[in-house]
C-alpha positions as CSV (number, residue, x, y, z in Angstrom):
1,M,-23.2,-9.1,48.7
2,N,-26.6,-10.2,47.6
3,T,-26.6,-11.5,44.0
4,K,-29.0,-13.3,41.7
5,Q,-28.3,-15.9,39.1
6,C,-29.5,-15.9,35.5
7,P,-31.6,-19.1,35.1
8,V,-30.5,-19.4,31.4
9,C,-26.7,-18.9,31.4
10,Q,-26.1,-19.2,35.1
11,K,-24.2,-15.9,35.3
12,N,-24.2,-14.3,38.7
13,I,-25.8,-10.8,38.6
14,P,-24.5,-8.5,41.5
15,D,-27.2,-5.9,40.8
16,L,-30.6,-7.2,42.1
17,L,-32.4,-4.5,40.1
18,Q,-30.7,-5.3,36.8
19,P,-33.6,-6.0,34.4
20,I,-31.7,-7.9,31.7
21,C,-28.8,-10.4,31.7
22,E,-26.0,-8.8,29.7
23,Q,-24.5,-12.2,28.8
24,C,-27.6,-14.0,27.3
25,G,-30.3,-11.3,27.2
26,W,-32.8,-13.0,29.6
27,R,-35.3,-10.5,31.0
28,F,-35.7,-11.0,34.7
29,E,-39.3,-9.8,34.6
30,N,-40.0,-13.3,33.1
31,D,-38.3,-15.0,36.1
32,L,-40.8,-16.6,38.4
33,T,-38.1,-17.0,41.0
34,A,-38.3,-13.3,41.6
35,E,-41.9,-13.6,42.8
36,P,-42.7,-13.6,46.5
37,E,-43.1,-17.1,48.0
38,T,-46.6,-16.3,49.0
39,H,-47.6,-15.5,45.4
40,E,-49.7,-18.3,43.9
41,I,-48.6,-19.3,40.4
42,S,-51.2,-21.0,38.1
43,E,-50.3,-24.1,36.2
44,D,-50.7,-22.3,32.9
45,V,-48.3,-19.6,33.9
46,L,-45.8,-22.1,35.3
47,R,-46.1,-24.2,32.1
48,N,-45.6,-21.2,29.9
49,Y,-42.6,-20.1,32.0
50,I,-41.0,-23.5,31.7
51,E,-41.4,-23.5,27.9
52,I,-39.9,-20.0,27.6
53,L,-37.0,-20.9,29.8
54,A,-36.4,-24.1,27.9
55,I,-36.4,-22.2,24.6
56,A,-34.0,-19.6,26.0
57,K,-31.6,-22.2,27.3
58,N,-31.6,-24.0,23.9
59,V,-30.9,-20.7,22.1
60,W,-28.1,-20.0,24.6
61,N,-26.6,-23.5,24.2
62,E,-26.8,-23.3,20.4
63,R,-25.1,-19.9,20.5
64,G,-22.4,-21.3,22.6
65,E,-21.9,-24.2,20.2
66,S,-21.8,-21.8,17.3
67,N,-19.3,-19.5,19.0
68,E,-17.2,-22.5,19.8
69,N,-17.4,-23.7,16.1
70,A,-16.5,-20.2,14.9
71,K,-13.5,-20.1,17.2
72,K,-12.3,-23.5,15.9
73,Y,-12.6,-22.3,12.2
74,F,-10.8,-19.1,13.2
75,E,-8.0,-21.0,14.9
76,S,-7.8,-23.4,11.9
77,G,-7.5,-20.4,9.6
78,E,-4.7,-19.0,11.6
79,A,-2.8,-22.4,11.5
80,Y,-3.2,-22.6,7.7
81,S,-2.0,-19.0,7.3
82,E,1.1,-19.7,9.3
83,K,1.8,-22.7,7.0
84,G,1.3,-20.4,3.9
85,D,-1.8,-22.4,2.8
86,Y,-3.9,-19.3,2.2
87,D,-6.7,-20.9,0.2
88,R,-7.5,-23.2,3.1
89,A,-7.1,-20.3,5.5
90,I,-9.6,-18.2,3.5
91,A,-12.1,-21.1,3.5
92,D,-11.9,-21.5,7.3
93,Y,-12.1,-17.8,8.0
94,S,-15.2,-17.7,5.7
95,K,-16.8,-20.4,7.7
96,A,-16.1,-18.5,10.9
97,I,-17.6,-15.3,9.4
98,A,-20.7,-17.3,8.2
99,I,-21.3,-18.3,11.9
100,D,-20.5,-14.9,13.3
101,P,-20.9,-12.1,10.7
102,N,-19.7,-9.5,13.3
103,D,-16.2,-11.1,13.9
104,A,-14.0,-8.2,12.9
105,D,-10.8,-10.3,13.5
106,A,-12.0,-13.0,11.1
107,Y,-12.5,-10.4,8.3
108,N,-9.1,-8.8,9.1
109,N,-7.3,-12.2,9.0
110,R,-9.1,-13.3,5.8
111,G,-8.0,-9.9,4.4
112,N,-4.4,-10.8,5.3
113,A,-4.7,-14.2,3.6
114,Y,-6.0,-12.5,0.4
115,A,-3.2,-9.9,0.6
116,N,-0.6,-12.7,0.8
117,K,-2.1,-14.2,-2.4
118,G,-1.9,-10.8,-4.1
119,D,-5.7,-10.4,-4.2
120,Y,-5.5,-6.8,-2.9
121,D,-9.1,-5.8,-3.9
122,L,-10.6,-8.7,-1.9
123,A,-8.2,-7.9,1.0
124,I,-9.3,-4.3,1.0
125,A,-13.0,-5.3,1.0
126,D,-12.4,-7.5,4.1
127,Y,-10.4,-4.8,5.9
128,S,-13.1,-2.3,5.2
129,K,-15.7,-4.7,6.7
130,A,-13.5,-5.1,9.8
131,I,-13.4,-1.3,10.1
132,D,-17.2,-1.1,9.8
133,I,-17.6,-3.5,12.6
134,N,-14.8,-1.9,14.8
135,P,-14.0,1.7,13.7
136,N,-11.3,1.8,16.3
137,D,-9.2,-1.1,15.0
138,A,-5.9,0.5,14.2
139,Y,-4.5,-2.8,12.8
140,A,-7.3,-3.0,10.2
141,Y,-6.6,0.5,9.0
142,Y,-2.9,-0.4,8.9
143,N,-3.5,-3.5,6.9
144,R,-5.8,-1.7,4.4
145,G,-3.1,0.9,4.0
146,N,-0.6,-1.9,3.2
147,A,-2.9,-3.3,0.5
148,Y,-3.4,0.2,-1.0
149,K,0.4,0.6,-1.0
150,K,0.8,-2.6,-2.9
151,K,-1.6,-1.4,-5.5
152,G,0.4,1.9,-5.8
153,E,-2.5,3.9,-4.4
154,Y,-0.3,5.9,-2.1
155,Y,-2.7,8.7,-1.2
156,R,-5.2,6.1,0.1
157,A,-2.4,4.2,1.9
158,I,-1.2,7.4,3.6
159,A,-4.8,8.2,4.7
160,D,-5.2,4.8,6.3
161,Y,-1.8,4.8,8.0
162,S,-2.7,8.3,9.4
163,K,-6.0,7.0,10.7
164,A,-4.2,4.1,12.4
165,L,-1.8,6.6,14.0
166,V,-4.8,8.7,15.3
167,I,-6.0,5.6,17.1
168,N,-2.6,4.5,18.2
169,P,0.0,7.3,18.2
170,N,2.8,4.8,19.1
171,Y,2.3,2.5,16.1
172,A,5.9,2.3,14.8
173,G,4.9,0.1,11.9
174,A,2.3,2.7,10.7
175,Y,4.9,5.4,10.7
176,Y,7.4,3.2,8.9
177,N,5.0,2.2,6.1
178,R,3.6,5.7,5.7
179,G,7.2,6.7,5.2
180,V,7.5,4.1,2.5
181,A,4.4,5.5,0.8
182,Y,5.9,9.0,0.9
183,Y,9.2,7.6,-0.4
184,N,7.4,6.0,-3.4
185,K,5.7,9.4,-4.1
186,G,9.1,11.1,-4.1
187,E,8.4,13.0,-0.9
188,Y,11.7,12.2,0.7
189,D,11.6,14.7,3.6
190,R,8.2,13.4,4.8
191,A,9.5,9.9,4.4
192,I,12.6,10.7,6.5
193,A,10.4,12.3,9.2
194,D,8.2,9.2,9.4
195,Y,11.1,6.8,9.5
196,S,12.7,8.9,12.3
197,K,9.4,8.8,14.3
198,S,9.3,5.0,14.0
199,I,12.9,4.8,15.1
200,A,12.1,7.0,18.1
201,I,9.3,4.6,19.1
202,N,11.4,1.5,18.3
203,P,15.2,2.2,18.4
204,N,15.9,-1.4,17.2
205,Y,13.8,-1.0,14.0
206,A,16.5,-2.2,11.5
207,D,14.2,-1.8,8.4
208,A,13.5,1.8,9.4
209,Y,17.2,2.7,9.5
210,Y,17.7,0.9,6.2
211,T,14.9,2.7,4.4
212,R,15.9,6.0,5.8
213,G,19.4,5.3,4.5
214,L,17.9,4.6,1.0
215,T,16.1,7.9,1.2
216,Y,19.2,9.8,2.2
217,S,21.0,8.1,-0.8
218,N,18.3,9.3,-3.2
219,K,18.8,12.8,-1.8
220,G,22.6,12.5,-2.5
221,D,23.5,12.5,1.2
222,N,25.7,9.4,1.2
223,N,27.3,10.1,4.6
224,R,23.9,10.0,6.4
225,A,23.0,7.0,4.3
226,I,26.1,5.1,5.4
227,A,25.4,6.0,9.0
228,D,21.9,4.5,8.7
229,Y,22.9,1.4,6.9
230,S,25.6,0.9,9.5
231,K,23.0,1.2,12.3
232,A,20.7,-1.3,10.5
233,I,23.7,-3.7,10.2
234,A,24.6,-3.3,13.9
235,I,21.0,-4.3,14.8
236,D,20.9,-7.2,12.3
237,P,24.4,-8.4,11.4
238,N,22.9,-10.6,8.7
239,F,21.2,-7.8,6.9
240,A,22.5,-8.5,3.4
241,Y,20.6,-5.5,1.8
242,G,22.2,-3.2,4.4
243,Y,25.7,-4.3,3.4
244,N,24.8,-4.1,-0.3
245,N,23.4,-0.6,-0.2
246,R,26.1,0.7,2.1
247,G,28.5,-0.6,-0.6
248,I,26.6,1.4,-3.2
249,A,26.9,4.5,-1.0
250,Y,30.7,3.9,-0.7
251,N,30.9,3.4,-4.4
252,E,29.2,6.7,-5.0
253,K,31.8,8.3,-2.8
254,G,34.6,6.7,-4.8
255,E,35.6,4.4,-1.9
256,Y,35.8,1.3,-4.0
257,D,37.6,-0.9,-1.6
258,R,35.0,-0.3,1.2
259,A,32.3,-0.9,-1.4
260,I,33.8,-4.2,-2.4
261,A,34.2,-5.3,1.2
262,D,30.4,-4.6,1.8
263,Y,29.3,-6.4,-1.4
264,S,31.5,-9.4,-0.4
265,K,29.8,-9.5,3.0
266,A,26.4,-9.4,1.3
267,I,27.5,-12.3,-0.9
268,D,28.7,-14.2,2.2
269,I,25.3,-13.9,3.7
270,N,23.4,-14.7,0.5
271,P,25.6,-16.5,-2.1
272,N,22.7,-16.2,-4.6
273,D,22.5,-12.5,-4.5
274,A,23.0,-11.6,-8.2
275,Y,22.6,-7.9,-7.5
276,A,25.6,-8.0,-5.1
277,Y,27.8,-9.7,-7.6
278,N,26.8,-7.2,-10.2
279,N,27.6,-4.3,-7.9
280,R,30.9,-5.8,-6.8
281,G,31.8,-6.3,-10.5
282,S,31.1,-2.6,-11.1
283,A,33.4,-1.6,-8.3
284,Y,36.2,-3.8,-9.6
285,A,35.7,-2.2,-13.1
286,K,36.0,1.3,-11.5
287,K,39.3,0.1,-10.1
288,G,40.4,-1.1,-13.6
289,E,40.3,-4.8,-12.4
290,Y,38.4,-6.0,-15.4
291,D,39.0,-9.7,-15.0
292,R,37.6,-9.7,-11.5
293,A,34.7,-7.5,-12.8
294,I,34.0,-10.0,-15.6
295,A,34.0,-12.9,-13.2
296,D,31.5,-11.2,-11.0
297,F,29.2,-10.2,-13.8
298,S,29.4,-13.8,-15.1
299,K,28.4,-15.1,-11.7
300,S,25.5,-12.6,-11.6
301,I,24.3,-13.8,-15.0
302,T,24.5,-17.5,-13.9
303,I,22.2,-16.6,-11.0
304,D,19.9,-14.4,-13.0
305,P,20.2,-15.0,-16.8
306,N,17.6,-12.3,-17.5
307,D,19.4,-9.4,-16.0
308,A,20.1,-7.1,-18.9
309,Y,22.4,-4.8,-16.7
310,A,24.8,-7.7,-15.9
311,Y,25.3,-8.4,-19.6
312,Y,25.6,-4.7,-20.3
313,N,28.3,-4.3,-17.6
314,R,30.2,-7.4,-18.7
315,G,30.2,-6.0,-22.2
316,T,31.6,-2.7,-21.0
317,A,34.4,-4.6,-19.2
318,Y,35.2,-6.6,-22.3
319,A,35.3,-3.4,-24.3
320,K,37.8,-1.9,-21.8
321,K,40.0,-5.0,-22.4
322,G,39.7,-4.5,-26.2
323,E,37.6,-7.7,-26.6
324,Y,35.1,-6.0,-28.9
325,D,33.4,-9.1,-30.3
326,R,32.6,-10.2,-26.8
327,A,31.5,-6.7,-25.9
328,I,29.1,-6.8,-28.9
329,A,27.8,-10.2,-28.0
330,D,27.0,-9.1,-24.4
331,S,25.4,-5.8,-25.6
332,S,23.3,-7.7,-28.0
333,K,22.1,-10.0,-25.2
334,A,21.2,-7.0,-23.1
335,I,19.2,-5.6,-26.0
336,A,17.4,-8.9,-26.6
337,I,16.3,-8.9,-22.9
338,D,15.4,-5.2,-23.0
339,P,14.9,-3.7,-26.5
340,N,14.6,-0.2,-25.0
341,F,18.0,-0.3,-23.3
342,A,19.5,2.8,-24.9
343,D,22.9,2.5,-23.1
344,A,23.3,-1.0,-24.5
345,Y,22.8,0.2,-28.0
346,S,25.3,3.0,-27.3
347,N,27.9,0.5,-26.0
348,R,27.5,-1.8,-28.9
349,G,27.9,1.2,-31.2
350,I,31.2,2.0,-29.5
351,A,32.4,-1.5,-30.0
352,Y,31.5,-1.5,-33.6
353,A,33.3,1.9,-34.0
354,K,36.4,0.4,-32.4
355,K,36.3,-2.3,-35.1
356,G,36.0,0.3,-37.8
357,E,32.4,-0.7,-38.6
358,Y,31.1,2.9,-38.6
359,D,27.8,2.3,-40.3
360,R,26.8,-0.3,-37.7
361,A,28.0,2.1,-35.0
362,I,25.9,4.9,-36.4
363,A,22.8,2.7,-36.6
364,D,23.2,1.8,-32.9
365,Y,23.8,5.4,-31.8
366,S,20.7,6.4,-33.8
367,T,18.6,3.8,-32.1
368,A,19.9,4.9,-28.7
369,I,18.9,8.5,-29.6
370,T,15.5,7.4,-30.7
371,I,14.9,5.7,-27.3
372,N,16.5,8.7,-25.4
373,P,16.4,11.9,-27.4
374,N,18.5,13.6,-24.6
375,F,21.3,11.2,-24.9
376,A,24.2,13.7,-25.3
377,Y,26.9,10.9,-25.2
378,A,25.3,9.1,-28.1
379,Y,25.1,12.3,-30.2
380,N,28.8,12.9,-29.5
381,N,29.8,9.4,-30.4
382,R,27.7,9.4,-33.6
383,G,29.4,12.6,-34.5
384,I,32.8,10.9,-34.1
385,A,31.6,8.0,-36.4
386,Y,30.5,10.6,-39.0
387,D,33.9,12.3,-38.7
388,E,35.6,8.9,-39.3
389,K,33.6,8.6,-42.5
390,G,34.6,12.1,-43.5
391,D,31.1,13.6,-43.1
392,N,32.1,16.7,-41.1
393,D,28.8,18.5,-41.6
394,R,26.8,15.6,-40.0
395,A,29.4,15.3,-37.3
396,I,29.2,19.0,-36.5
397,A,25.4,18.7,-36.3
398,D,25.6,15.9,-33.8
399,Y,28.3,17.6,-31.7
400,S,26.1,20.7,-31.6
401,K,23.1,18.6,-30.5
402,A,25.2,17.1,-27.7
403,I,26.3,20.6,-26.6
404,A,22.7,21.9,-26.6
405,I,21.7,19.0,-24.3
406,D,24.8,19.5,-22.1
407,P,26.4,22.9,-22.4
408,N,29.4,21.8,-20.3
409,Y,30.2,18.8,-22.5
410,A,34.0,19.6,-23.1
411,D,34.6,16.6,-25.4
412,A,31.7,17.7,-27.7
413,Y,33.2,21.2,-27.9
414,N,36.7,19.8,-28.6
415,N,35.3,17.4,-31.3
416,R,33.3,20.1,-33.0
417,G,36.4,22.3,-32.9
418,N,38.4,19.6,-34.7
419,A,35.6,19.1,-37.3
420,Y,35.6,22.8,-38.0
421,K,39.4,22.7,-38.4
422,E,39.0,19.9,-40.9
423,K,36.7,22.2,-42.9
424,G,39.1,25.1,-42.7
425,E,36.9,27.1,-40.4
426,Y,39.7,28.0,-38.0
427,D,38.0,30.8,-36.0
428,R,35.1,28.5,-35.1
429,A,37.6,25.7,-34.4
430,I,39.7,27.9,-32.0
431,A,36.5,29.1,-30.2
432,D,35.3,25.6,-29.6
433,I,38.6,24.1,-28.5
434,S,39.2,27.1,-26.2
435,K,35.7,26.6,-24.7
436,A,36.6,22.9,-24.1
437,K,39.7,23.9,-22.2
438,L,37.8,26.4,-20.1
439,I,35.3,23.8,-19.1
440,L,38.0,21.3,-18.2
441,A,39.9,23.9,-16.2
442,S,36.8,24.8,-14.2
443,L,36.2,21.2,-13.4
444,S,39.7,20.5,-12.3
445,G,39.9,23.7,-10.3
């Protein structure tokens, strides 16, 4: 096959009629070698041709050097990113971009470095630039979607994941993360559909099984949740979160021994998992094993001294053992960490009441009610404290409020009935106590 060679970049051109070199842009109409041998070339024309060719070669060589330098900065940026040195990575990607402003990959990677630093607005700007340069880059849409998701802008995240999926319908990660965005919006059925699609594309996607399990748990479907957590664990036997959350699902089903076994496995994998200790302590408490529960809550607190729930749970366990001063101390610690922890005020109120300190109990119940005006349990307990002080009218008012919030609150009906009996209002007393019995009978039947 006859070919011609570009005098600038030396590329072989198979099409003799091609007017321009696609690699360097040399126009062959300027090429004197294309002239017939019999054609005389003047010295001026030859001199001009040699000058133009020299300039073209210099431009080509400089471009090659620039491209090589841009490549070196790009590769250096990748190396720094892998080491977690994102500031240096950003500096090198920026140098690569300065040399080649149309390098979509450099913008995309610099965006990743910004995202890893938590600078999501700068990351989004870089991903957007990468998309402007290459509108068919599914990865850039995916990354921008991740940045929007981190900012809580789920609508925009979903739009970007959807665009990535139009470009690449087999992008399992895009389905997965769009599912996470739907999950965060509370659209559980859509989330499940996306997780299922990502699993269909990648049957070994442990995270997709895990998050689908979380979604089923939130829908109250613990059996499906357990099945998904089990699948995630089968794929990754060291998936501590899978064990922990399967334990939670077993706990919800009342299968405390299985829950404890899973929490223990999570702790074996990660001995510093405060959450797993706290959960196992809760399961022991449900079984009435308060000493073991307290040991686990204490371990959780050692690992994470700022976990209000661990103090709250340990305080509850101490109260179950009748150690009310310790219960009060732990509830107070939980409140110090989280001043809006209504349940902690309620528990401290119960401990004060058990000690006969009814005014303090009433104060704590009142604070719990202020934080959570629909706290039926706190109204009921405050009513009991008022009863103990002989204030039947206030007690009845609180029991009535508890019943208004929860019309099936048998204890509140029973307590109000007893308060009416204390006042000599026997018809009302009989009605309330009878109502309590009917509720309990319906629950047991």
